[in-house]
C-alpha positions in Angstrom: 73.2 127.2 76.9 77.1 126.3 77.2 78.3 123.7 79.3 80.8 124.3 81.9 84.6 122.7 81.6 83.8 120.7 84.0 80.6 119.2 82.3 82.6 118.9 79.4 85.9 117.1 81.2 82.6 114.6 83.1 81.6 114.0 79.6 84.9 113.1 78.3 85.9 110.9 81.2 82.6 109.1 80.4 83.4 108.4 76.8 86.9 107.1 77.9 85.5 105.3 80.1 83.0 103.6 78.1 85.7 103.0 75.3 87.9 101.2 77.5 90.4 104.2 78.1 91.1 104.7 82.3 89.7 107.6 83.3 89.9 109.2 86.9 87.7 107.5 89.7 86.5 109.8 92.6 87.6 107.9 95.5 85.2 107.3 98.9 87.7 109.3 101.0 89.4 113.0 100.7 93.0 114.3 101.6 93.8 115.3 105.0 92.5 119.0 104.4 89.4 117.8 103.2 90.2 117.6 99.2 88.6 114.8 96.9 91.0 112.1 95.7 91.0 110.6 92.8 92.5 107.8 91.1 93.7 107.0 87.4 92.8 103.6 86.8 91.3 100.7 84.6 89.2 100.0 87.6 91.1 96.6 88.2 94.2 97.6 90.6 94.4 96.9 94.4 93.2 100.7 95.3 90.3 100.3 93.3 89.4 96.8 95.0 89.7 98.8 98.0 87.5 101.8 97.3 85.0 99.2 96.3 84.9 97.6 99.7 85.0 101.0 101.1 82.1 102.1 99.6 80.2 98.9 100.3 81.0 99.5 104.0 79.9 103.0 103.9 76.7 101.8 102.2 76.1 99.3 104.8 76.6 101.5 107.7 74.1 103.9 106.3 71.5 101.5 105.8 72.1 99.9 109.5 71.9 103.8 110.9 68.8 104.6 108.8 67.1 101.7 110.4 68.5 102.9 114.0 66.9 106.2 113.2 63.4 104.9 112.2 63.5 102.6 115.3 64.2 105.4 117.8 61.6 108.0 115.5 58.8 105.8 115.5 55.7 107.0 117.1 55.0 106.0 120.4 58.7 105.5 121.1 60.6 106.3 124.4 61.9 110.2 123.6 65.6 110.1 123.3 68.3 112.7 125.0 69.2 116.0 123.6 72.7 114.2 123.6 71.4 111.3 121.6 69.4 113.3 118.7 72.3 115.2 118.4 74.7 112.0 118.0 71.9 110.7 115.7 72.1 113.9 113.4 75.7 114.1 113.1 76.0 110.0 112.1 73.0 110.7 109.7 74.9 113.5 107.9 78.1 111.7 107.8 76.6 108.6 106.4 74.8 110.9 103.9 77.5 112.6 102.8 79.5 109.2 102.0 76.3 108.1 100.0 76.1 110.8 98.2 80.4 110.6 97.4 79.7 107.1 96.4 76.7 108.0 94.0 79.0 111.0 92.3 81.7 108.4 91.6 79.5 105.9 90.3 77.7 108.4 88.3 80.9 109.7 87.0 81.6 106.2 85.6 78.2 105.6 84.0 79.3 105.5 80.0 77.7 107.6 77.6 77.0 107.5 73.9 79.5 108.6 71.7 77.1 110.9 70.0 76.5 113.1 73.2 80.3 113.4 73.7 80.7 114.6 69.9 78.0 116.9 70.2 80.2 118.8 73.2 83.1 119.1 71.4 86.5 118.8 73.0 86.6 120.0 76.8 89.2 122.1 78.3 91.8 120.8 80.5 91.2 120.7 84.2 93.8 119.5 86.5 93.0 117.1 89.5 93.7 117.7 93.2 95.0 115.0 95.6 94.8 112.4 93.2 97.4 109.8 92.7 97.7 106.8 89.9 97.5 103.3 90.3 101.0 101.9 89.3 
């Protein structure tokens, strides 16, 4: 089964990251219109450090929210109002979105072997939207 251009681009980026070349990083925020933001980086600049910190905060807040949800949803606890459950569902959805973005960003930066990239060949050129370089 042939791989998509996006798959080939991801593998190329991973190969570049493994070989020490800078590749785009998915940031933990989006543009005003909801498009993903990417950063061309070696992982050592100010924006990379800021993104790492934001990811840490997002994951920590998600963990705290999950503990809160488990507490109010535990058997034998007092039932909450529909408004409270709706608030909880909205916050859990936000936390899941943040966690999935962090997982995607970190997964894209996991190195792959040279053999895996060589099997795929060169990817077609794909542009990145919403990204800004670090510089």
